[in-house]
C-alpha positions in Angstrom: -6.5 22.6 -28.9 -5.7 19.6 -26.7 -2.7 18.9 -29.0 -1.2 22.3 -28.1 -1.6 21.6 -24.4 0.0 18.2 -24.8 2.9 19.7 -26.8 3.4 22.4 -24.1 3.3 19.7 -21.4 5.9 17.6 -23.2 8.2 20.6 -23.6 7.8 21.6 -20.0 8.3 18.0 -18.9 11.6 17.9 -20.9 12.7 21.1 -19.1 11.8 19.6 -15.8 13.8 16.4 -16.6 16.7 18.5 -17.7 16.6 20.4 -14.3 16.4 17.1 -12.4 19.4 15.8 -14.4 21.5 18.6 -12.8 21.0 17.0 -9.4 23.6 14.4 -8.3 23.9 12.1 -5.3 27.1 13.5 -3.7 28.5 9.9 -3.3 27.7 8.8 -6.9 28.9 10.5 -10.1 25.5 10.0 -11.9 22.5 12.3 -11.8 19.4 11.3 -9.8 17.3 10.8 -13.0 19.7 8.3 -14.6 20.2 6.6 -11.2 16.5 5.8 -11.4 15.5 7.7 -8.3 12.7 9.5 -10.0 9.6 7.3 -10.1 7.0 9.7 -11.4 6.8 13.2 -12.9 3.3 14.8 -13.4 3.0 18.2 -15.1 -0.5 19.7 -14.6 -2.2 22.2 -17.0 -1.5 25.1 -14.6 2.2 24.2 -14.8 2.4 22.7 -11.3 4.8 19.8 -11.1 4.5 16.7 -8.9 7.6 14.5 -8.5 7.6 11.1 -6.8 11.1 9.9 -6.0 13.2 7.7 -3.8 16.7 7.5 -2.4 19.3 4.8 -2.7 18.4 3.8 0.9 16.3 5.1 3.8 19.5 5.8 5.7 20.9 7.9 2.8 23.1 10.7 4.4 21.6 13.1 1.8 18.0 12.2 2.5 17.0 15.8 3.1 19.4 17.5 0.6 18.6 15.6 -2.6 14.8 16.0 -2.6 15.2 19.7 -1.6 17.7 20.2 -4.4 15.3 18.5 -6.9 12.5 20.9 -5.8 14.7 24.0 -6.0 16.1 23.1 -9.5 12.7 22.4 -10.9 11.3 25.6 -9.4 14.0 27.5 -11.4 12.4 26.3 -14.7 10.7 29.5 -15.9 7.3 28.1 -16.7 6.9 26.1 -13.5 4.5 27.6 -11.0 4.8 25.2 -8.1 6.6 21.9 -7.3 5.8 19.1 -4.9 8.4 16.4 -4.2 7.2 13.3 -2.5 9.8 10.8 -1.2 8.8 7.1 -1.1 10.5 3.8 -0.5 7.8 1.8 -2.1 9.0 0.1 -4.2 12.5 -0.1 -2.6 15.3 1.2 -4.8 17.4 -1.4 -6.6 20.3 -1.0 -9.1 18.1 -2.4 -11.8 16.3 1.0 -11.8 19.4 2.7 -13.2 19.5 3.6 -16.8 21.9 1.7 -19.0 24.1 4.8 -19.2 24.3 5.0 -15.4 25.2 1.3 -15.1 27.9 1.7 -17.7 29.3 4.8 -15.9 29.4 2.9 -12.6 30.9 -0.2 -14.1 27.8 -2.5 -13.5 27.8 -3.6 -17.2 
């Protein structure tokens, strides 16, 4: 039975990631997942989701809006019961955290 739970978790995790990928930093044309702002995603057996994320800088003008939007988009995933988003600046964000696709989009490669 543990395999079924794992498969369900992976499927729900994929849906959570898809929801996160619909959130963009208003100043950058790349979603927050590809930007590397998402450090950790935990999906618990009761379908609660914990997300640890960062921002491009502590002085980010969207410091309240982006984490709030991530939370709201993930809450819209049908199977999700509850969402907790924690913002951290440890480790500090660097451009190396971006996916290759994000670096290409922004002309860093």
